[in-house]
C-alpha positions, 0 to 999 in steps of 0.5 A: 765843497761847503755851501752856505745859505744866507737869508738875512745879509747885513752891512755891519757898521762897527764903531769904537768909542772910549765909552758909550754915554747914553743920552750924550755925545759920543765920539768915534775913535774908529769905524769899519764896514763889513758886508756880512751875514752869518752864512757869508762869514762862514763861507769866508772862514772856510775859504781862509782855511784853504777849502772850497766854499760857495754861498747863496741866499737873498741879496738886494739890488741897491747895495748888494754889489759890495757883497759880491766884490767882498766875496770875490776878494775872499775867493768865494763864488756866490749865487744869490737870489736878487730882490728889490730894496737895500740890505739892512745896516746893523750898528755895533758899538764897542767901548773901552771895556770891550763891551758890545752894544748892537742896534739891528736894522730890519730888512726889506720884504722878500716876495713869495716867488723869491722864497721858492727860487731860493729853495730851488737854488739850494736843492740844486747847489747842495748836490755838489756840497759835502756840507750845507750850512744854514745860519742866521735870521730870516727876512722880515715877514717870513714864517719860521717854518721856512727854516725847515723848508730850506733844510729839507731842500738840501740834498740828502747826501750833504751834511746839514748844519744849522746855526740859529735860535728860538723858533727858527732853531726848533723849525730847523730841528724839525727837518733833522740836522747833523749839527746845531751850534747855539751859544749859551745865551741863545740856548737859554733863550730858546729853552726859557731857562738858565744853564747853571752847571754841567748837568744843566748844559747836558740836559739842554743839549739833550733836548736838542738831540731829542728834537732832531739834532745828531750833534750839538756844538755849544759855545760857552764864550770865554769858557770854550765849548762843549760838543755832544751826540748824547753818547759822547761828550767833550769839552774844550777850554779856550786859551786867554787872548786879547779880545778885540771883538766878539763879532763873527766868533760863532761863524768862525766856529761853524766854518772850522766845524764844517771843514772837519765834518767834511773830512769825517773827523770825530767829535773831539776834533770838530770841537777843537777846530771850532774853538780855535777858529772862534778864538782866532776871530775874537782877536781881530778887530774890524773883521768878521773872520780870522787868519789861518796862521792865527787859527793854527797858533791857537789850535796847537795850544788847545786840549780836549777832555771828556765832559 
């Protein structure tokens, strides 16, 4: 079983417009709502690939029932820590050039006792998990050190994956993790410098390895991804597909990588599966995940080489 921990769920309101005109009237062509959060997306991706997933994390009473219903429809059981208030709403605007503009809401405050409840839940639930994924942001006002606390609460027999950035990423690394999955922009932001070429990429990944990661899976967007453990490094180029939305692509990558790690696969296979799932996600508009059929189709067309 793969356990995912979502500390900052959101209702994603995705709207499509012909063009985004700042300061002027914009007419919506289509609109969709997703009850989401990075770790929730990962759990759905795992389930769609035919594997067992469970999710925990913080949830809010005013609109949290919609998340439970969505997860139940996807075959994912949940064990949330419930709080007063409402799940934040994020707006994602996609124009005719497939450019994404995001407007993110701030979430409700979580009481200190609820922080302790989640630590206890993770400690218990991860005993049954082969892999535990902690991804995304934190509730408003919660110190970044809580990322380290959550990962330290994971049972030692469970592999640990972290997908976040900045100070949260460094807090996760303090706990020691089996895999981190930043994208290029996140890693540049976290380290405070641009990654211009292969040597820059490997040096940046090396810093994460030195700080406590056993493996780094770095998404390069349209260019594919790189995976390294400091001894072996591989590259997988993505195939050309029609990009409908990049929302949730990284979460699809984590879902497939978690499954391969659960099965004891090597780095090259983890990378290939991750790129396949991430690419499959971007072909689907209005959803944060992908179909197994599309995943297999893309997977069969990918090749991995040494980097």
